[in-house]
N, C-alpha and C positions, 0 to 999 in steps of 0.2 A: 346113199342118197345125200345130195348136197342141199343144205337149207340156208337161206339168207333171212335174217331177222332184223326188222326195222321198227324203231319205237318213236312215237310222237308223245308229247305231253309231259305229265308230271312225274315226280319221283315214284309215285305209286305204280304208274305204268312201267317205269324202269325196273322196279322191284319184281313186278309180275313177269316181265320179259326175261329177267335173269333166271327166275324159277323155270320158265318154259325152256330156256336154253339148257339148263341143268338136266331137266327131264328128258329132253331130246338126246343129249350127250349120253345119258345113262342107258338109253335105248340103242345106242350105236350109230346115231345119225351124225353126219359131219356138218358142223356149223361153219359157214364161210363169211369173211368180213365184207366182201364185195360181191355185187351182183354182176353176172355175165351169163352167156348162153349155156354154160355148163350147169347152172343151178337148176335143180328140179322143183323146189318149192320156195316161195317167198311168204313169210309171215309178217304182217304189218299190224302192230298194236297201236290203235288209233286214239285220238282225242276229239272231243266235241264240246269243250267248255266254252268256246267262242266260235263265231262264224268263220273267223280267220283260221282258227285251228282246224276246223272241219275242211275248209278249202285246201289247206296245205296237205291234209291227209289224202284227199281225193286226187290232188296233183301227184303225190307220191305213187298212188296206186296206178294212175295212168302212165306215169314214167316207167314203172316196172313192166307193165304190159307191153309198152312200145319197145323196151329194150330186150324183152324175152317173151315173144307172143305165145310160146307153148308152155310157159311156166304154170304150175298150179299155185293159185293165189289164195292164201288164208288170211281173212281180215277179222280181227277181233278188237276188243276195247269199246270205248263209249260211242264211237261213230257206228260200229257194228250193232250196238244195242239200239241206237237212235234211228238208224236208217237202213235196216237190213234189206228191205225190198228194193230200194233204189240202187243199192250196191250191186245187185245181181246183173245190172246192165253193163257193168264196167268190163267184164271179162267172161268168156265162155267157160273157163275152168276156175270157178270161184267157189269158195266156201266161207260163209259168214258165221262167226261164232260170237254169241253174246257174252256179256261180262260174267254171268254165272257159269257158263260152259267153258270159260277160258281156262279154268283149272283142269279141264279134261281135254285140252287141246291135242295132246299126243294121241289119245284114244281116237279123237275125231279124225286126225291126220291118217291114222292107220285104216280107219273105215273108208275114208275118201280114196286112198290109194288102192284099197281092196275092191271097192265097188265101181268107182269111176262113173258115177251118175250125177253129173253137175247140172244145175247149181245145188249146193247144200246150204241149209240154214239151220243152225243149232242154237236155240234160245230156250230159256227156262224162266219161270217166275223168280223174282229177286227174293232171297231168303231173309229171315230175321234172326237166325240163331247163330251162336258162336261157331267159329270155323277152325279147321286145321289145314295146314299146307304140307307139313312134313319137310324133309330135307333131302334133296337128290343132288349131291355134289358132283359137278363136272370136273374136268381136269384143270380148268382155269378159274382163278379167283379174282375178285375186284378188290382194289385197295380200300375203297370206301364202300361198304356193303349197305344197300338199302334194305332194311328189315321191315317187312310188312307186318304190322301189329293190329291193324284196324281197317274196317271197310264201311262205306256208306255214311250217311249223315241225317240227323233228325232236325236240323235247324231250318231248312226250307227257306232260305233267303229269296227274296222276290225276283232276283235276277238270275238265279242259279238253276241249272238243269240237272246237276249231278245227282241229287237224291232220286230223281226219276230214272237215271241211268245206272246207278250203283246201289240203290235201295237205302233202307234205314240203317242206322249205326249198329254195327256188330263187331265183336272183338275176337281176336285170335286166341286160342287156348294158351294159357300162360306157359305150361310145360312145353308146348309145341314150339313157341317162338324162342324159348330159352335153348332148346336143343338145337334149333336151326342156327342160332347165333354162335353157340359153342362149337359146332362143327365147322362153321366158316372161319372162326378164329383159329382153330387147329390147322386149317388150310392156309392161313397166312393173313387173314383180314386183320387190320389194326384199328379201323374206325367203322363204327356201325351208326347208320342214320335211321332213326325210327320214323317210319312213314305210314301213311294211311290217308283217308279223306279228312278225318277229324280226330287226330290222335289223342287229343286231350280228353275225349270221352271214353277212353279205354277202360273196360271193366270186365274182369274175368275172375270168377271164384274168389270174390272179395278183394281182388288186387286192382289197383289203379295205375296210372302212368308212372308215378313216383316209385311204386313197387317194382315195375319193370326195370326202371333205371337202376335201382339198388341191386337187383338180382344180376343184371348184365355187368354192373361194375365189379362184381366178384369174379368174373371170368378171367382166369390167368391168360396173359398174352394180349388181351384187348387194351388198347391205349386210350381210345376216345369213344364217347357216345354223343351223338349230335341229334337234336330235334329238328325235324322238318317243320314246315309251316304249322302253327298251332293257334287255335282260336283263343281270344283274350280271356273270356270268362270260364274256360275249361282247364286252366293251368293250375294244378295243385300247388298250394302254398309251399309245400315241402321242396319243390323244385328249386326255389331260390336258395334254400339251405344247401341243397345238393350241389348247385353251381359254385357256391362259396367254399365248399369243403374240398381242400386240396387232395384228399384221399379218394374222392369220388371222381369217376371218369367222365362225368357229364361236362361238356365244354360250355364256356360262357358265351352263349349265342342264342338269341331269340328272334325268330321272324314271325311277327304277329300281325295279321291283316287288320288294317284300320278301315279301309274302303271309302270312307268319307270323313271330312272334318266338319260336317254340318249335321247338327242333331236332327234337323228336318229331313234330310236325305237318309240318314241312318234309320229313321222310323219308316220311311218309304221302302228302304231296302230290307226291312224286317230283321235288322241286326239286333243282337241281344245285349247291347250296352249303349251308354251315352258318352258324350265327349268327356265329361268330368271323370267318369270311371276309367276311360282310356288314358286321360292325362295322369291320373294318380298311378295307374299301373306302370306306364313307361317311366315316370319320374322315380318311382320306387325301385324299379329294376336298375336304372342307371345309378342310383344312389347307394344301393346295397350290394350290387354284384360288381366287383372290381374288373375293369377292362371289358365289360360286357359288350358284345356286338348286338346292335338293335336294328332290325329292318322291318319293313311293312309293305303292304299292297294298298294302292289307292285306285279306285275306279273313277274315271273322268267321263262326264257327259251322261250320267244316269238320267233317265227321263225326269224332267222337271227341274234339273239342276240349273239354277240361275247363276249369274256372275257373282252374286253375293255368297251363294253356297260354295262355289268354286274357290272364292277368295278365302272363305273360312277354312277350306282344306289346306290351302297354301299357308295360311297363318298358323294353323295348328302344327303342321309338319315343320315349318321353319322354326317355331318356338320350342318344339319338343326335343328330347334327347335322341330321337330317331336319327340314324346315320345315313340311311338311303331309303328310297321307295321304288318298288316296281310299279310302274304306272301303266294301267290298262284302260284302253278306250272301251266304253260301254258297248256291248255286243248283244243285239237282239237274239233271244232264244225262244222260238215258238214253244208253247207249253208252260212258260213261266208267267207269274203274275205281272211282272214289269212289262212284258211284251204286249199287254192289253192297254198300255198307257196311250195317251193322245198328245202328250207334250214332249216329244222327242227333241233332243238337242241336234242342231244341224251339224253335219260332219266337219265343216270348216271350223266351227266353234270348238268341237271336241279336239280336233288336231291342234289348234292354237293353245288350248288349255294343257293338253298333254305335253307339248313341247316346253311350255313354261315350267311345268312341274318336274319334268325330267331334267331340265337345266338346273333347277334348285337342288334336285337329288344329287346330281353330279358335283355340285358345289359343296354340299354337306359331306358327301363321301370323301372328297379330296381333303377337306378340313379334318375329318376323322383320321385319315391316313397320315396327314402331316403331324398329328399328335404323337405318332409312334416312331417317327424318324429318329435314328440314333439309339433306339431302345432295343433290348435283347428280347427275342420271342422264340418259343418253341414252334417248329414247323414240321408237319408230317408231309414228306415228299411223295409225289406220285411218279409218273413215268419220266424217263429221260427224253428230252427234246433236243433238237439241234442246238448245241451250244450250252445247254444247261438243264436244270430241273425246276419244276414248279411244285408248289405245295401250299398248304393252308395253315394259318395260325388257328388257334381254337376260336377266336372271335371273328373268323371268316375274312381275314386279309389274305389275298392271293399274293404269294411271294415267289420270286424267281431268283435263282443263284446261278452264276456261271459254273460250267462243268468243272469239278475239282480233279477230274481224272480217274475217279472211282465211282461206283454205283451208289446212289442215295435212295434208290427206289424203295418205297414202303418203309422208310426209316425216319425216326424222329431226331431232329438236330436243332440245336440252338443257333440262331442267326442274329445279326445286327441289321436292322432295316436302314437302308442308306438313302434311297431316292425313289420318287414316284415315276413310273414309266408306263407306256402303253401295255406292257405285259403284266402290270400290277405294281408291286413294290420290289425294287431291286434290293438285294441283301448280300451279306457276306457271312460265310460260315464261321462261327466263333471257334469251334473246335478244330479248325484247320490252321489257326494261327499259332 
């Protein structure tokens, strides 16, 4: 049986899709990279964090059905959790699998193929307990492996629907995630990215996130550990020390969502910090961690955001050591506190503010990159591309080098950064001279 897997959304979804693929391969299914009429089943792991994300997921589902009308369509992820009933109308041969049941997707697929009684909906109450995933390695590894260590969130920000779709915060069993990581490193993985909804809240058997990092750092063959997005007030102090320690494999990179530079809007968002706390954190990180990469998220157009509130966000970002910002236009999500507001910002105003902040982000990012030109940096390279290889420095600079005539895939090499281009930063291999 041929199966096509398509993933929308965050690193957590990517990690879960990778697990699904490994489980399918272990059962003897054939995973194909492209969709055509020969494919029997399409699995779409969806996102519902914004209205735009949901719209893109629905568009993907409709495109799959148009391209292969007889295909069996399995829809999972946050959109499946949020809109199971409405998804039934998309396709006669559809199976909707909620987030809890996602881990049993292979079992549900076998049931669907056995019974052929469409539509199917598999949903269960969101749990609160520690979880295990195990490790079902397929024949293919990823160079940078997204390791799921945590699920759900207790913060309940006023704009966010994710706690309703993924449940309260819970952590993966410590021994389970370590075994998973070790097995993938044996398979060839060189960099592990710790992922979850709110990874800083990790807690299992007395262990916190810094304990996870310390244990992973001891795995022979692993070169790098990277944190995915992490909330400001959840970061253990020990992580700064681990980033500074040359013997620790944790890279010097932090992506910490700010969301707004206005204390008034932060309170309306129900965030767990104020601007002074954020300022102290970012300045301390920049001052104490050499060459640290610092990024953030900012939401533009939150209900009630005035021009003064927006300018406060611009000013904070511009004056901070942050090097870039992912700028998000506020998206209404039914079921959230913010959706009950009566002072929504007009779309034209949101668009203008977003463009202004993105332009500032591009300017700050370029300035950051210019600081590294002519410097030597270690780069972990990924796949070969036409004409060369791309890879990442530990502080998240995308580097591109011309093809040296031999394979650099999944190898760590020292380079000299030479110039900024559309591909990222061009570089020369130091060890080729």
